LUMZAKOL-959850 format. One record per atom (N, C-alpha, C, O): x, y, z; residue in one letter. Coordinates in steps of 0.1 Angstrom, whole numbers, plus 5000, padded with zeros to 4 digits. Atoms other than C-alpha are relative to their C-alpha. Layout:
BEGIN
XYZa ...
END
This chain:
BEGIN
499249884997m 391716060615m 500550064987m 500650194987m 499549945013l 393116100580l 498950094993l 499250204989l 501149935006r 389716200567r 499850145007r 499650245001r 500349874992r 389216460595r 501150104997r 500950224996r 498949915002s 392716600590s 500050064986s 500550184984s 500249955013l 392016650553l 498850094999l 498950204993l 501249935001q 388516770557q 500150145006q 499550245001q 499949874993l 389417050581l 500650114992l 500050214990l 499549905008p 391817250559p 499350034987p 499250144983p 500849975012i 389817200528i 498850085003i 498550184995i 501249924997g 386717330545g 500450145003g 499650234999g 499649864996l 388617640559l 500350084987l 500050194986l 499649935012v 390017720525v 498750034992v 498650144987v 501249985008l 386617680508l 499250115007l 498650205000l 500749904993y 385117900535y 500550144996y 499850234993y 499449875004g 387618180527g 499850044986g 499550154983g 500249985014v 387218140490v 498550054998v 498350144990v 501449965001g 383418160493g 499750145005g 499050214999g 500249864995c 383618480514c 500650104989c 500050204987c 499449915010a 385918630487a 499050014988a 498950124983a 501049995011v 383318550460v 498950095004v 498450174995v 501149914996m 380618720480m 500550145001m 499750234997m 499549875000i 382819020485i 500150064986i 499750174984i 499949965014a 383519040448a 498650034994a 498550114984a 501449995005a 379719010442a 499550145002a 498750204994a 500349864997g 379219350459g 498650035003g 498150145002g 501449974997i 375619310470i 499749985015i 498549975019i 500250014985g 376119270508g 500849885005g 501149794998g 499150104994l 378019050532l 499449965014l 498550035019l 500450044986d 377518860565d 500650105010d 501650175007d 499649894990p 378019070597p 501550005003p 502150115003p 498650004997w 381618960605w 500850054988w 501850114990w 499249955012t 382819020569t 499750154997t 500650224992t 500349855000v 381019360569v 501050075009v 501550175005v 499149944990f 383119440600f 501450004995f 502150104995f 498650015005a 386319310584a 500250104988a 501350164987a 499949915012q 385619510552q 500150145005q 500950225000q 499949874994g 385019820573g 501350045005g 501850145003g 498749984994v 388219780592v 501050014989v 502050094990v 499150005012s 390019710559s 500050144994s 501150194990s 500149875006k 388720040544k 500650115009k 501250205004k 499549904991a 389620230575a 501650005002a 502250105005a 498550024997t 393220090578t 500849994987t 502050014988t 499350035012g 394120010542g 500649864999g 501349834990g 499650145001m 394919650551m 499149924992m 497949954991m 500950095007g 393719370530g 499049945009g 499249915020g 501150064992i 390419230541i 500249865006i 499849835017i 499750134995g 391718880544g 500950015012g 500749935022g 499149984989w 394518990567w 499350055012w 499650015023w 500849954990v 392119190587v 499149895007v 499049885019v 500850114995t 389918880590t 500849915010t 500349875020t 499150084991n 392818690605n 500250075013n 500250015024n 499749934988l 393618960630l 498750015009l 498850005021l 501350004993i 389918990640i 499849865007i 499449865019i 500150144994g 389918610646g 500949995012g 500549935022g 499050014989l 393018640668l 499450095012l 499550045023l 500549924989g 391418930688g 498849945007g 498749945019g 501150064994v 388218740693v 500449885008v 499949855019v 499550114992l 390218440705l 500550045014l 500349975023l 499649954987l 391718650732l 498850035010l 499050025022l 501249994992l 388218720744l 499549875006l 498749875016l 500450134994w 387818350751w 500649995014w 500149915022w 499350034987i 390218380781i 499150035012i 498949945020i 500949984989p 387718550805p 498849915000p 498149895010p 501250095002l 385018320791l 500349865003l 499449775003l 499550144997r 387118010799r 499749904989r 499349794992r 500250095011q 386717870765q 501449944996q 502450014997q 498850075004r 389317620752r 500149984985r 499249924979r 500050025014p 390417640716p 500549874996p 501249805004p 499550125006g 391017340694g 500950034988g 501150144985g 499249985012l 393217280664l 499250074989l 499750164982l 500849935010g 390317390642g 499850155003g 499850234993g 500149864996t 390117720661t 501250074995t 501150184989t 498849945004v 393717800655v 500250004984v 500550114979v 499950005015l 393717690618l 498950104994l 499250154983l 501049915005n 390517890613n 500650144999n 500450214989n 499449875000i 392418210623i 501050024990i 501150124983i 498949995009l 395318130601l 499649994985l 500250054976l 500350045013m 393618000570m 498850074993m 498950094981m 501249945006v 390218160564v 500350134993v 500150154981v 499749875006g 391418510559g 501150004990g 501150074980g 499050025010t 394518400540t 499449954987t 499850014976t 500750055013a 392418200515a 499250114994a 499150134982a 500849895004m 390118500513m 500850104992m 500550154981m 499149905006q 392918740505q 500649964987q 500650034977q 499450055012l 394618520479l 498949994989l 499250014977l 501150025010a 391218450462a 499650144995a 499350154983a 500449875005l 390418820460l 501050064990l 500650154982l 499049955010d 393618880441d 499749954986d 500250014976d 500350065013v 392218670412v 498650014996v 498249984984v 501449995003i 388418710414i 499650144996i 499850235004i 500449875004p 387119000394p 498750055007p 497949965011p 501249954995t 384419230408t 498949994990t 499150004978t 501250025008a 380919170395a 499750134992a 499750244998a 500349885008p 380219420366p 498650055000p 498350164996p 501449964999s 376519430372s 499349935012s 499849845018s 500750064988f 373919360399f 499649864997f 499649775006f 500450145004a 372619050380a 501149905002a 500949805008a 498850094999l 376018900378l 500449995015l 500949885019l 499750004986g 376619000414g 499149905008g 499649835017g 501050094993c 373518800425c 500549854997c 500449775006c 499650145003v 374818490406v 501349975008v 501449865013v 498750024992m 378318530422m 499749985015m 500349905021m 500350014986f 376818580456f 499449865003f 499749805013f 500650134998a 374718260452a 501149895000a 501049805008a 498950105000a 377918070443a 500850015012a 501249915018a 499249984988g 379818220472g 499449945012g 500049885020g 500650064988i 377218130498i 499949855000i 500049795010i 500050145001a 377017780485a 501449945004a 501549845010a 498650044996i 380817750488i 500250015015i 500849925021i 499949984986v 380717890523v 499249895008v 499749845018v 500750114994g 378017640532g 500749875000g 500749795010g 499350135001l 380017350519l 501350005009l 501549915016l 498849994991g 383217480537g 499649985014g 500449925022g 500550014986s 381217510569s 499849855004s 500249815014s 500350144997g 380017150567g 501349925001g 501449835010g 498850085000l 383517020560l 500850035013l 501249945020l 499149974988y 385417210588y 499249975013y 499949935023y 500750034988i 382617180614i 499949855002i 500049795013i 500250155000g 382016810605g 501349935004g 501349825009g 498750064996a 385816740611a 500150005015a 500949925020a 500050014985r 385216820648r 501350035006r 501849955015r 498749964994f 388516990656f 499850135009f 500850195012f 500249894992g 386917270676g 499350114992g 499450124980g 500849895007p 384717580668p 500950114995p 502050125000p 499349885004g 385817890650g 500050105011g 499250095021g 499949904989p 386818190672p 498750075003p 498350105014p 501249934999r 383518370665r 498949925007r 498149965015r 500950094993d 381418070674d 500349985014d 499349995023d 499650024986g 383318020706g 499750125008g 499350105020g 500349884993l 382818380716l 498550005004l 498150035015l 501549994998m 379018350712m 499549895010m 498749915018m 500450114990t 378718010730t 500650035013t 500050005024t 499449964987g 381118140757g 499250105007g 498950095019g 500949904993l 378918440764l 498749945005l 498349975016l 501250064996s 375918220765s 500249925012s 499349925021s 499850084988h 377417980790h 500350095013h 499850065023h 499649924989r 379018250812r 498950095006r 498850115018r 501049904996l 376118490813l 498649945001l 497750005006l 501350074999g 373318240811g 499050044990g 497850024991g 500949965010w 371918390780w 499749894990w 500549804988w 500250095011p 370218180753p 500950034989p 501350144987p 499049995011l 372518120724l 499650104990l 500450184984l 500549915010w 370318310700w 500150155004w 500450234996w 499849874995i 370518620722i 501550044998i 501850154994i 498649975001s 374318610724s 500450024985s 501150124982s 499649985014r 374618560686r 499450134994r 500150204987r 500649885005t 372118830678t 500750135004t 500950224996t 499449884994l 373719090701l 501450024994l 501850134990l 498649995006v 377319010689v 500050044986v 500750134982v 500049985014e 376419010653e 499450144996e 499850204987e 500649865002a 374319330656a 501150105002a 501250204995a 498949904996v 377319510672v 501050004988v 501450114984v 499050005010v 379819390646v 499550054986v 500250124978v 500649955012l 377419460617l 499950155000l 500250224990l 500149864999t 376719810629t 501450074999t 501550174992t 498749955000a 380419880635a 500650004986a 501250094981a 499550015013g 381319750601g 499450094990g 500050154981g 500749915008w 378619950584w 500550155002w 500750224992w 499549874997l 379820270601l 501450034994l 501750144991l 498649995005l 383320200589l 500049994985l 501150004978l 500150015015g 382120160553g 499849864994g 500049844982g 500250135005g 381419790551g 498749994991g 497850084993g 501150015009t 378819670525t 498849925005t 498949805009t 501350064997l 375219600535l 499250004987l 499350094979l 500950005012g 372619500510g 499249875000g 499049815011g 500950125001i 370319220498i 500849875003i 500249785009i 499250114997g 373218980502g 500149975015g 500249865019g 500050014985t 373319050540t 498849925004t 498949835013t 501250074996v 369718940543v 500049864994v 499649765002v 500050145006a 370118640519a 500949915008a 500649795010a 499150084992f 373118520540f 499349965013f 499449845017f 500750034987a 371118540572a 499049894999a 498849815007a 501150105002v 368318340557v 500549874996v 500049765000v 499650125007l 370218080537l 501149925007l 501249805005l 498750074996i 373518000555i 499649895011i 500349795011i 500350104990g 371817810584g 499649874994g 500249774997g 500450135007p 370017550562p 501149944992p 501349824992p 498950065009l 373017520538l 501149945009l 501549835006l 499050064991a 375517470566a 499549875007a 500349785009a 500650124993h 373217230584h 500049884991h 500449774996h 500050125009a 372817010554a 501449954997a 501649834996a 498650035003a 376617020547a 500649925012a 501349835011a 499550074988v 377416920583v 499449865001v 500149775005v 500650145000r 374916630581r 500849914990r 501049794993r 499450085010a 376716510550a 501549975004a 502049865000a 498550024998f 380316550563f 500449985015f 501549985018f 499750024986d 380016490601d 500849875001d 500449764996d 499150114998t 382816260611t 499949935013t 500649845016t 500150064987a 381616170646a 499449864998a 498749834988a 500650135001p 380715810653p 498550014999p 497850085008p 501549995002g 377115770641g 499650114991g 498550134988g 500349885008g 377416090620g 499749954986g 500149844981g 500550045013a 375916090585a 501249984991a 501149894982a 498850025009g 379416120569g 500749875002g 501649844994g 499350134997t 380415790584t 499249884994t 499749774994t 500950105006g 377615600567g 499249935010g 498449845007g 500950054989a 376015520601a 498950105002a 498950214997a 501149914997p 372815670615p 500550145005p 501550145012p 499549864997h 373116050619h 500050035015h 499050005022h 499949944986a 374216210652a 500250154998a 501050194990a 499949865002s 373716580655s 501450055004s 502050005014s 498749954997p 377016770655p 500050085012p 499050155016p 500049924987a 378216930687a 500250144998a 499950225007a 499749875002v 379217250671v 498950064990v 498750014979v 501049945008t 376517480657t 500750104990t 501550184995t 499449915009p 377517660625p 499750155003p 498650185007p 500249864999a 378018030627a 499350064988a 499350004977a 500749935012a 375918270606a 501050094993a 500650164984a 499149915006g 379018460597g 501549955000g 501349855007g 498850045001a 382718380594a 500349995002a 501449975006a 500150035003a 381618310587a 499849975004a 500849905005a 500650084999s 379918140604s 501049975001s 501649875000s 499050015001a 382118180605a 500549975007a 500449925018a 499550104993p 384018070612p 500650065011p 501249995020p 
END
């Protein structure tokens, strides 16, 4: 229990920091962060605080979907955006495209690690994951359809509001799944999970592709 209790907040903080690094890279973002950035530009609020508020709004959508939040769900809303905002205050913007690519690669690696830590702790899914799985269960849609539709909507809305699309958006879509999957296998705390030293058992929560996969 101690390990799980430590792994959860560390993972959430790393997730937020990784997102901040990708934002500073300036070459594109995952769909949910594009949306948060667009809302941030439209309202003047810090993107981290917007991320927290979006997480809270998404959680309210769980009510008609009859989803039940866990401790990880609540801490996700409180910690990811806060860590993102604080990190952005000290991380400089990439001065060139080449350095932006390097920063983005580091950011997505940090996000993948953070995903493995907080998902592997098994304290409940992030609000965005719960929305997509809830839609899948209630409407009978395959999960990939729910995820694709939701992320297409938030990506389009974020882009229209001024969020950053680019090569990083494509790179995130391609890379975050394998990175998060490997990290979850390494840090899964369930009985029989890889992180316990016993034979691996697949995690019950599928990593989000955005905020983060998100969380």
